[in-house]
N, C-alpha and C positions, 0 to 999 in steps of 0.2 A: 845515225840510224843504220847505216850499212854494217857497222860493227855489231849492233844489236841483232840484226837479222842473221848474220853469219854465226854468231854465238848461239842463238836459239836453235837454228836448224842443226848445228853441229852437236849440241847437247842432246837434242831429240834423237839424233841418229845413234846415240850410244845405247838406247834402250831397244829391247828386242821382243818384248811380250806385250799383250794388250793392256791398256790402262785400266785403272780402277773405275768403279761405277760413277764417281763424281766428276769425270773429265768434262771439260767445257769445250764444245766444238766450235764456238764462235768468239769473235773478238768483242762484240758489243751485246749480244743476246745471251743471257744466262740459261743454262740447263737446269732441270728440276732436281737432279740428284745432289746429295750432300755427302760429306765425308763420313765414313763409319765411325762408331764410338771408339775413342782412344787414338785415332790417327791424327797426325799433324802434317800440314803442308805449307811450304813457303812458296810465294809467287812474286815474280817481278813483272811489272808492266812498263812499257814505253810507248807513248803515243806521240806521233809527229803530226802537227797541224800546220798547214801552209796555205797562204794565198788569200788576199782580199781583192776587191775590184780594181785597186791601184796600189802604188807604193810597194813596200816590202813588208811581209809579215810571216814569221815562222815562230812557232812555239812548241815546246816539248813538255809533256807531262810524264812523271815517273812515280810509280807506286811500289812500295815494298810491303807485302802482305804476309801475315802469319795467321793461319786458320787451324782450328782444332775442333774435332768432333766430340762433343760432350755426351751425346747419345747417338743412336743410329738415325735420328731425325733432326737433331738440333746442333748447329755449329755456330761458332763465334770467331770473328776475325778482327785483327787490328791492322790499320794502315798507317804508314808514314808517307806523306805526299811531298813531292818536289816538282819544281817547274823552272823552265828557262824561257826567255822571250828575246826576240830580235825584231824590232819594229822601227820603221822609218818611212817618211813620206806619206803619213796617214793623218796628219794634223787637220782639223782640231779634234777629231773623234778619238784618236789614239796618240798618246805622247810618245816621243822617240825613246826607245828602251833598248839597252844592250845588257841583258842579264843572262849569264851563262848557266848558272845553277844556283837554286835557292830553296830553302825549306819553305814549303807552302802551308802545311797544316797536318791535322790528324783526323782520322775517322775510324769508326767501328762498324762491324757488319754482323747482323743476326739473321740466320736463315732457319726456317722451320719447314720440314718436308711433311706435307699432308698426304700426298699420294705418290707412289713410285711408278715411273713409266715401265719398269721391268716387271713389277709385281702386280700392279693394279690396272695395267692397260693404258693409263694416262698419268702423267706426272703433274703435281701441283706443289709449289713451294712458295711460302710467304717470306718476304725479305724486308728488312729495315736497316738503314745506314745513317746514323747521325754523324755530322762532321763539323769541323771548325777549320776556317781558312784565314790566312793573313795576307794573301796575294790573290787578286782577281785573275782567274785563269784565262780570260779573253782579253781584258783591257790592260792587264799587267800592273794595275795600280795596287798599292798597299792599303789594306783596310780590313776591319773585322767582319767576318761573314760566317753565319751559321746556316746549316741546311739539314733537312731530314728527307732522305730518299726512301720511298716506299715502292715495292714491286710486287706484282703477282706474276709468277713464273709458271708457264705451262709447257709441257714436253710430251710428244707422242712419237713412238718408234714404229717403223714399218719394215716390211721385208726381212723378218727375223733380225731386227735391230741394225740392219745395214743402212737404212735411211732414217735420219733423225730430223724431226721438225720441232722447233721451239719458238715460243713467243713470249714477250714481256710487256706488261703495262706498267709504266712508271709515273708516279705522282711525287713531285719534289718541290716543296715550299722552301724558300730561302729568305733570310733576313740579313741585310747588309747595312752596316753603319757608315753613313756618308757624312762628310764635312763640307760645309758651304761657307764661303766668306761673305758675310752680310754687309760689312763695311770694312775698309782697309784695316787689317790687323785684328779683326774680330771674326771668329768662326763659330758656327753652330753645328751641332750634330743631330742627325735624325736617322731613324731606321727605315730603310726602303724594303718593301715586301715584293717578292716576285715568285711566281709559280711556273715550274717547268713540267710539261706533260710530254711523254714520249711513248711511242709504240714501236717495238722492234720485233723482227721475226727472221728466221733463217731455216734453210734446208741444207743438210750435209750428208754426203754419201760415202760409205766406206769403200775405197778403191782397192786396198790391200790391208793385211793385218796391221792395225795401228794407224793407218793413213786415211784421212777424210778430206774431201774437197766439197765445197758448196758455195752458196751465195746467201748473203743476208742484207736486209734493208731496214731503215728506221725513219720514222717521222718524228721530228723534234719541234716543239713550240714553246713560246714564252708568253706569260700573262702577267703584266705589271699590276701592282696594287690590287691583287686578286681578291682580297677580302671585302673590298668595296664594290667591285664590279668585275665579272669574269669576261674580260675582253682580250682577245688574242692580239699581241703586238707584232709577232713575226713567227715564221715557221720555215723549215727546210726539210727536204727529202734526200736521204743518202742511200746508196746501194752499191754493192761490189762483191768481189770474191773473197773467200776465206779458205785457209788451209790449216789443217790440224794434224798433229802427230802425238799419239799417246803411247808411252812405254811403261815398264814396270815401276820405274822411279821418276822418269822425266816426262814432261809434256810440253808442247809448244804450239801456239796458235798465232797465225799471221793473218790480218784482215786489212783490206784496202777499201776505203769508203769515200768516193768522190761525191760532191754535192750535185745532184741532178737538176733540181730546181727548188725555188723557195718563194718567199713573199714577193709578189710582183711589184715592180716599180718601173717608172719610165725608162725604157731602153735596157732593162735587165730582166733576166729570167731566174736569177739566183739572188740570195740575200747574204750580206757580208758583215753586218754589224755584230751579230751574235755568233755567226758561224764562219767557217773557212771554206776554201775551194775543195780541199780534200783532207782526209785523215788516214794515217797509216799506223796500225797498232800491232805490237808484238807482246805476247804474254808467255812467260816461261815458268813452269811449275815444277817443284821437286818435293817428293814425299820424304819427310824426315824420319 
């Protein structure tokens, strides 16, 4: 991750003019602006997730994204996703894993801008992301998983666009194919359903041309077998600083998100089954 951070800040420093209208000020919270018609952007994501309540856990998520503006309101993206895991001392919940780098899956992203924060006073964008995965991002186990991530994105600018506020509401159903050994040598497969709900928000202030610093937080929760009964299984609250630089061609965003607290349990104020102690995310964008 040190190499990723140095690369991102170094590339961002090459640019010298303000970024385009679709720049993203936060690592986890999307802004409402989209790419203009005919423009294409490539973006690299690297997320480092570390720490459970015991043992050793570190995982890295990587995304390579290509986004194109088909109209001034509608953009489409394609993602290739990769992952690495290093897990030990967490049996029986997590099997020991040493996976340096593996192809995880594919996803697509569709964004439609309803209102612009610059033209309409407040921004609103609707977002849909279907995806397929072959490796579980938390548990590291191999298996087929489908998901549909739906977002409502709101953005409001203040102080002549120097202060940016954004908020996202995310509704994400998932379907995971699980195998269970019913008798020795005989396995059965069934589809497990899970719903993830997340609320995120952030404030970012322009310190100098192209440079923004702020804070963002998010509430994440999980609802198993949600079509039968909507019952929350676990949740976590994350919050931390974010730094963004946008130039004419390059943009980079760095966010640090420690877990502040989560589902209460005896002797613990945080939750570690679905979530980690902290996350660090770097995003690098380049206009093609």
